C-alpha angles and dihedrals in degrees: 000000000000117000118248088230095054102038113117110210120182114291110275139141095223114048134184117242115278098179127127127223093265091054089053091048090054090048090055089052092049091049089062084075133046115299116207109248093205125032125182124202130202097200099206129167107050094125093045089049090053091051092046092049092042093237133126119280090243089058089050090055090048089052087051091055091050089052090050093055090047092048092050089057091049090051090054090050091051092048101253105151100192132037129184119192131191099227103161130004123209084236088063089072086075091068121098117298091242093055094044091048090049091050092049091049089050089050091052091053095045096046090049088050087053090057091047089057095051093122092056091046091053092044091056094037095238118168115205121207124178110203123193144067103316091183088076092059131085115262094248091054090048089053094050095049093044089054092049093049093048094046094053104030094107095051112110111176097082138000132213117192113193112198102210123168084002140147126161092234090056090048093051090046089052091051093049091047091051093052093043090052089051091054091045092051092049094246090115136031120228090248089059091070111105142145090262093053092050089049090053090053095054122107086251096053093125094054135078117235112277115265093202133022120197123195123185133201099053097279113134102199135089097232093214094307122142093333093157094046100045104067092115099023121126109237122215120185126189131182090222116114112241098248088053094051111126137191087259089063089051090050089050092051093050092047090049088053091050092049089051091050092049092049091051095047096091090048092051091048091051091049091049091053091048095047094048091063099036126094089212095063138049123025102005094085093047091047090053092054090055091060092072109054091158091055091049091051092046093051091045091053091048093051091048089050095053091044090054090047090054092049090050090051091051091051091049092050093046095043092100088060092055096251116152 
């Protein structure tokens, strides 16, 4: 009998469940503890897997996509509502032209497949977001991802963020540039600039910070991925190459996260007791924000403006596909 972790169904973004009864039993046990609401994956090891399996690099990347679609289904089964994956770094453009071209061709095929599965995405309520610097991508890829984002933006049951042509430094630069433009145009005042405002101008502004970040292949670094968002994220590293990632590795990562939460519980309780009696914690910061209603309104108008600008840009990019 083939293992649920090694079966290779046809390539698809939205899979049917392939779990056995013992997987479901373990999921029930895990759900007795805290389940991370948002998990990020650095899917590392596709090229090493190709070398190990004596196949072309492009086939290694294709195997990585199949593992992604399988892992997304596992996350849904476990109860993880949001997933962010590092699909293509801006640094990857420095690879050989043949490999970059192969990765872009693979992206074209997979994003088109995403559009072909729109009914399944709507049925499961999956919202797709593509985060990154779209200006670095070919126009046809921009059009496909704009269409996918527009088609699924009102879905609310689950979220998949695909970091494509992304680095955290580029994202932070984009946020700073957006806020600086707002100040320059008179939509913001210099005193409006804050950590919260910069956070709300990131590519990930619609997402909570990841609870758990998983990196495969034995590397123990973030590689310029979600640096701003991961200050409190639990990190889980495994030597397994991404195409060889199994549901057992996901179980291990979730259990590691739960153990970390349990170990930190006494610390959090102590901090809560301290903050409840301290004038430096609690309501003082919220009270201060209430003293500036004009600032709050100004920032709100600015955020609405940039959101509308982004929607308009999506519509322009997708116009060739007939999206309104």
